N, C-alpha and C positions, 0 to 999 in steps of 0.2 A: 504493500500499499504506500502511495506517496503521502508525504507529510508536509502540510504548508505550516512554515516556520512564522508563527505570529509574532515572534520578537524581531523579526526583520521586515518590519512594515511600518510605514505611516509617519515616522519622525523626521525632523530636519536636522542635517548635518550629524549624522550617527556614525560612527566609525568605531569597529571592534576588530581586534587582531590578536590570535593566539598561536603558540607552536604546538605541533602535535607529533607524535611517533606512531607510525603505522596505524594511521587512523583510519576508522571504519565509520561511516555515516550512511544509513540507509536512503533510498529516493527521496528527495525533498525538493521544494520549490520555496522561493521568498522573492519580495518585491526588490530587495536591495542587490547591488552589484556585488561580484565575488572575485578575489584573486586568490590563487593558490600558488606558492613559490616553494621549489624544492631545495632545501639546504643540503642534503645528503641522500643518495640513494636515488629512488625514483618513485613518484607519486601516480598512482592508478585513479583515474577519474572517468566516469561515464556521464556524459552530457547528451541529453536528448536521445539517449540510446547508443550513442557512439562512444567506444572505448579511446581513452588518450593515455598515454604514458608520458609523464612530465619528469625528465630527467633533471638531474642537478644543476642548478643555477638556471633554470627554465621556469617560467609561470605559465599559467592558463588563466585566461580571462573568462568569466561566466556571466553572462548577461542576466537582467532580471527576469524572473519568471521562467527560467530554463530548468527542466527537470535534471537534477544531478546526484551523482552519489559517490562516495570514497570507498575503495576496497583496499584490503591488506594483501593483494596479490604481488606486491613488490614490497621490499623493506625501504622505509623512508622516513626522514625527518624533515616536516614541512612548516610553512607558516600559512594559515589561512586568515584573510580579511575580509570583512563584510562592510559595506558602507552605503549610505543613503545616496540616490542618484543625483540629488541637487549639488553635490561636489563637483561633477562633471558635466554641465549641461551641454556644452559645446560638442563634446564627445558623442553625445547621443544625438544631437543634430546632425553631425556627420555620418551617423551610422543609420539614419532613417533608410529603410529598403534595402539594407545591406546585412551581410553577416561575415564574420572572420573566417576566411578560408582557412587559415592557419592559426588556430586559437592558442597553440602551445608555442611560445615565444622565447628565444633565447635571451636571457636578461643577465648574462654574466659580466657585460661591461656595464651594467646598470644596478648592480647589487648594492652599491652604497647609498643609492636613492632609497631602496626598500630598508636598509639599515637605518637610515635617517626617519624613515617613516615609523620603524619599530620604536624608535626613542621619543617620538613625538608624544605630549601629553594628550589624553583625549578630549580636554577641554580647548586645546589650541587648533581651533577649527580652521584659521586662517593658513597655517603652515600645512596641516594635513590635506586642505585643498590644494594649496600649491603643488605638493609632492603628487598626489594622486592625478593632478593634470598632467604633470611630466610623465607619469607613467602611462596615462592613457593616450598621451601622443605616441609614445613609443609604441604602444600597443596597435595604434592605428596605422603607423608607419610600417610596422614589421609584420603585422597580422594579415595582409593582403585582404582588406575589405573587397567584397564581391557582391553583385546583385544576388538577392535570395535565390537559391535553386528551387526548381518546381518540386523536387522531392522535399523541400522543406515547407510547403505550402499547408499541408495538414498539420505539422507542429506549429505553425505561425497561427493558423486557426485556434488549435487548442490553447496556445499561449494567450490569444486575445480573449478567450472564455475565461481562462484563468485570472487574468487581469480584471475582468469585469467582475467576476465574482468575489475576488479580494477586496474589492471597494465596495460592493453592494450587496454582500451576502445577508445583511439585516434587512434588506427591503424584500417586498413581495415580488420575486422574479421567477420567471419560467423558461424552459428551453425555447419555447416558441417566440417569447417576447425577445429572448436573447438573438435568436436567429434573425428576427426582422432588424434588431439594431445593429447586428455585425454584417448583415448582407450575406448569409451563408444559407443554403438549404438546412432545414431541421434535421432530417435524418442524416446529412453528412457530419453536422456538427456532432451529433449522438455517436456516431460509429467512430469519428476521428477522437473524441475524448475517451472513448472506451478502449481504443485500440492502444493509447498512450499510456492511460493511468489504471486501466483494469476496473473503472467504475463508471457507473452510469450517471447522467447529470444529476438527478437527485441525490444519489449517495454522495457525489463529489461536493455538491453544494452543502449537504448535511454535515460532511466532515469539516467544512469551515466554520459552520455555525456552533458545531458541538466543541471545537477547539475554543472559540470565543466563550462558550458557556463554561467551560473547564475553568477559564481565567477568571471569569466573574465569581465562581463558586470558591475558587481559593482565596480571593481578595476579599470576600465577605466574612471576615473573621468575627464580625459582631452579629451575623445572623440577621441583618435587617431586609435582606432579599427574599421574596417568595418564589418559589419555583415557577409560578406562572409568571411573574415579572421577568425572571431569566429567559423563560421560553419566548416571550415576546420581544424582549431586547434583542434576541438572536435570530429574529426572523420566522419563527415557528407559528404557525397559525393557531395551534391548539396545544395544551400541555400533554394531551395523550400522544400526539405525534412527536413532540420532544422527548417524552420519557421513553418511548419505544425506539426511537432512533439513537438515543444516548445509550441505551442497554445494548443495542446491536453493535455500536461502533467502540465501546469501551468496556462491554462485559459486566457493568455494574449500573444501577440506577443514579441519577442525579444526586438523589439524597445520600445514597451509599457512598458516592464518590466525595461529597461535601465532608461526611464524617471521617473519611479517611484522610483527606487533606488537611483537616484541622487536628487531626492525630499525629500526623507526621513532623 
């Protein structure tokens, strides 16, 4: 199952970076951009179903809302950074209608820029912004931006679904409405989403809503929220649908989940 990382969405000028050894992360997506730089060994990454090996002193750039995962098929020491897209608006303006034909990029001569970025304080947004733009300039220069391939159109349709759901999942939305809004055939959108995620539209939408519900339940330490309030805030039309979907996706009821989170 693909996880949508709700911690990587919606904030301004947010940057986080950590080192990892033989990192394993199951398939996931998020709104932010991501850089993975290999310090030793080789990092194995799958992006939109394609396998990439990132050798020492190379990085891979992962665009917002690309499905990706890290495996331990190879020994590696790497640094992963995620950042909100408002740091690099000109980069994304230049990438409209394009993709990186070579997303794995040799950065051996620019490793000092990454080291300087590692040492920047999370509060020093101006410095982080400058360094990220230098990095993205080199990504653009070396990554061979090319027009989107025909074979990526299905993926791009799926990403447009994901982008819309990520910003509108609390509203009353349907696959039919989404197809009209995005200009795609409804059956095509449905089959594309299922082929890439293994989930139909309703279940995929519900997974976003349930993730948000879990965050509300964890933060309600004083017990002020009623379950019906949580259901409505997450976009569910009824408490019964909310309870049924929560149990299906999490294996426990919302009330049981809340009790467990308060005890942990």
